[in-house]
Legacy VTK file of the C-alpha trace (Angstrom):
# vtk DataFile Version 3.0
C-alpha trace
ASCII
DATASET POLYDATA
POINTS 243 float
108.369 322.388 143.883
110.252 320.205 141.434
108.794 319.344 138.119
109.232 315.577 137.316
110.856 314.972 134.007
109.755 312.016 131.947
112.538 309.727 130.702
112.796 309.794 127.036
112.265 306.381 125.620
115.018 305.420 123.203
114.392 303.121 120.272
116.724 301.691 117.709
115.542 302.022 114.150
116.481 299.576 111.439
115.840 300.934 107.940
115.429 298.390 105.190
115.424 299.497 101.534
116.760 298.451 98.141
118.497 300.160 95.222
115.376 300.084 93.043
114.074 303.477 91.875
110.629 302.931 93.265
111.789 301.039 96.308
110.013 301.809 99.505
111.717 302.331 102.786
110.776 300.240 105.767
111.656 301.090 109.277
111.778 298.700 112.195
111.999 300.007 115.681
113.542 297.932 118.450
113.889 298.620 122.056
117.558 298.609 123.150
117.133 295.665 125.526
115.768 293.507 122.716
118.791 294.204 120.541
121.108 293.568 123.473
119.335 290.317 124.185
119.601 289.241 120.566
123.280 290.167 120.454
123.955 288.295 123.676
122.060 285.279 122.387
124.042 285.366 119.140
127.293 285.627 121.124
126.272 282.671 123.275
125.309 280.627 120.221
128.519 281.525 118.375
130.599 280.774 121.480
128.816 277.471 121.986
129.330 276.578 118.332
133.029 277.456 118.496
133.379 275.432 121.695
131.548 272.520 120.159
133.695 272.636 117.021
136.848 272.819 119.155
135.639 269.872 121.244
134.801 267.919 118.106
138.280 268.583 116.724
139.904 267.424 119.940
137.661 264.367 120.038
138.527 263.527 116.431
142.222 263.985 117.225
141.903 261.595 120.184
139.976 259.075 118.065
142.511 259.423 115.243
145.433 258.848 117.598
143.598 255.887 119.124
142.926 254.429 115.670
146.556 254.893 114.697
147.617 253.169 117.929
145.184 250.325 117.262
146.423 249.978 113.680
150.026 249.871 114.914
149.052 247.207 117.444
147.269 245.233 114.721
150.296 245.531 112.422
152.586 244.409 115.255
150.323 241.444 116.016
150.247 240.531 112.322
154.056 240.603 112.173
154.268 238.487 115.336
151.663 236.104 113.928
153.652 235.789 110.689
156.827 235.120 112.687
155.042 232.551 114.864
153.495 230.918 111.788
156.931 230.703 110.172
158.440 229.288 113.364
155.557 226.799 113.613
156.114 225.669 110.027
159.846 225.307 110.680
159.133 223.366 113.886
156.669 221.112 112.066
159.242 220.524 109.328
161.884 219.704 111.953
159.462 217.384 113.761
158.631 215.652 110.485
162.346 215.330 109.718
163.039 213.994 113.218
160.141 211.571 112.831
161.624 210.328 109.566
165.048 209.990 111.211
163.527 208.138 114.182
161.657 205.830 111.836
164.844 205.232 109.881
166.747 204.586 113.119
164.008 202.209 114.269
164.288 200.339 110.997
168.073 200.292 111.341
167.827 199.075 114.939
165.251 196.482 113.904
167.455 195.296 111.051
170.477 195.305 113.359
168.553 193.386 116.020
167.398 190.908 113.404
170.942 190.604 112.068
172.265 190.116 115.595
169.598 187.509 116.261
170.455 185.741 113.025
174.150 185.996 113.868
173.549 184.667 117.375
171.483 181.833 115.932
174.227 181.140 113.395
176.901 181.223 116.088
174.779 179.007 118.305
174.250 176.558 115.460
177.982 176.555 114.809
178.540 175.694 118.473
175.966 172.892 118.387
177.881 169.572 118.003
175.635 167.812 115.533
177.987 167.168 112.608
179.568 163.813 111.803
183.051 163.570 113.396
184.793 161.952 110.419
185.484 163.192 106.924
185.256 160.077 104.837
183.580 156.667 104.879
183.071 154.983 108.239
181.038 152.314 109.963
179.815 152.278 113.515
180.485 149.272 115.720
177.792 147.949 117.997
178.383 148.609 121.673
176.521 148.110 124.917
177.971 151.360 126.259
175.511 154.195 125.585
178.080 156.770 126.622
180.263 156.404 123.550
180.239 155.586 119.833
183.029 153.641 118.110
183.580 154.279 114.388
185.798 152.215 112.067
187.371 154.059 109.147
190.304 153.895 106.730
193.865 155.160 106.865
194.158 158.843 105.971
190.659 159.741 107.129
190.526 162.941 109.165
188.747 163.296 112.500
187.077 166.711 112.555
185.446 168.960 115.169
181.668 168.615 115.097
181.216 172.301 116.069
183.234 175.375 116.933
184.784 175.522 120.369
188.025 175.544 122.323
190.458 172.660 122.829
190.644 172.332 126.608
192.845 169.228 126.811
195.115 167.039 124.671
195.929 163.958 126.767
197.704 160.645 126.398
195.253 157.757 126.633
196.484 154.296 127.679
193.821 152.442 125.718
193.249 154.675 122.670
196.524 156.590 122.322
195.337 160.222 122.543
192.217 162.054 123.670
191.187 165.554 122.656
188.577 167.506 124.669
186.670 170.345 122.953
184.425 172.640 124.995
181.720 174.313 122.860
180.729 176.883 125.496
177.072 175.884 125.658
177.290 172.970 128.081
178.521 170.484 125.450
181.983 168.906 125.663
183.096 166.398 123.009
185.863 163.843 123.585
187.713 162.307 120.602
190.029 159.304 121.115
192.435 157.917 118.493
196.098 156.912 118.180
196.664 158.923 114.978
198.554 162.181 114.500
197.181 165.039 116.654
196.946 168.349 114.737
195.773 170.726 117.529
197.041 171.943 120.892
195.432 172.828 124.173
193.950 176.351 123.992
193.364 176.258 120.222
190.041 177.505 118.823
188.380 175.228 116.313
185.373 175.490 114.009
183.112 172.926 112.409
185.290 170.747 110.193
188.651 171.628 111.819
191.018 168.617 111.658
191.843 167.074 115.033
193.463 163.754 114.022
194.791 162.131 110.895
193.991 158.415 111.136
196.980 156.148 110.420
197.331 152.390 110.031
198.106 151.947 113.727
194.527 152.667 114.806
191.554 152.803 112.424
188.994 153.398 115.157
187.566 156.595 116.624
185.959 156.665 120.050
183.450 159.535 120.247
181.974 160.681 123.581
179.742 163.590 124.571
179.039 165.419 127.838
176.161 167.791 128.489
176.356 169.963 131.601
178.974 167.628 133.084
177.053 164.379 132.455
177.817 161.801 129.755
175.012 161.386 127.216
174.493 159.076 124.254
176.174 160.778 121.222
173.823 158.964 118.863
170.888 160.961 120.203
172.500 164.059 118.715
173.503 162.372 115.458
170.119 160.715 115.044
168.224 163.979 115.596
170.170 165.559 112.755
169.922 162.582 110.466
LINES 1 244
243 0 1 2 3 4 5 6 7 8 9 10 11 12 13 14 15 16 17 18 19 20 21 22 23 24 25 26 27 28 29 30 31 32 33 34 35 36 37 38 39 40 41 42 43 44 45 46 47 48 49 50 51 52 53 54 55 56 57 58 59 60 61 62 63 64 65 66 67 68 69 70 71 72 73 74 75 76 77 78 79 80 81 82 83 84 85 86 87 88 89 90 91 92 93 94 95 96 97 98 99 100 101 102 103 104 105 106 107 108 109 110 111 112 113 114 115 116 117 118 119 120 121 122 123 124 125 126 127 128 129 130 131 132 133 134 135 136 137 138 139 140 141 142 143 144 145 146 147 148 149 150 151 152 153 154 155 156 157 158 159 160 161 162 163 164 165 166 167 168 169 170 171 172 173 174 175 176 177 178 179 180 181 182 183 184 185 186 187 188 189 190 191 192 193 194 195 196 197 198 199 200 201 202 203 204 205 206 207 208 209 210 211 212 213 214 215 216 217 218 219 220 221 222 223 224 225 226 227 228 229 230 231 232 233 234 235 236 237 238 239 240 241 242
């Protein structure tokens, strides 16, 4: 018959004392499983804390790298914005300069157009046969023919072109000696008839006041006729309008 042996219960003893002379000694007994549990709990807590700290460090590293990346992006955007702002200012300056040039060109064109209009008006007025055809004293004879004027003048008086134009004909005239035809290019053709000395030739260009005849003692009369668009008109209508 076997005798059952009782397991000896083991306890861990923790002695707590101090270095004082009269210090008392305290003993604390712990079962082994309690100490093991405490140690395991401490290990778990320390491991969790180390893991948490490691995770925090990694998280901070990620956040730091992200912040650095964001700052770099912000710096890049700022540089691009500065470049774009500079380009915008340059473009605005160029646009303003072009606007000033366009305005100046418009003024130049306007002045040129005005000058051309004034020149055209001046040229047109110079081609308008409204001047008196004689340089000197003269009288006009009465006539029933509305298609011509007859002027009496003195020897040495010059017959002049009443406007600029082109001499299209210098003909012999049985009744009046010579006839000169001047086309003014605007529908008006003036015919001058006199027996005096002719001073122009067919094809010559004349201006207002150009000498066509020099009146001599053979013929002191000037016959003056005017055509408009191929039809004879009364020359006095032109002379009367202009005084």
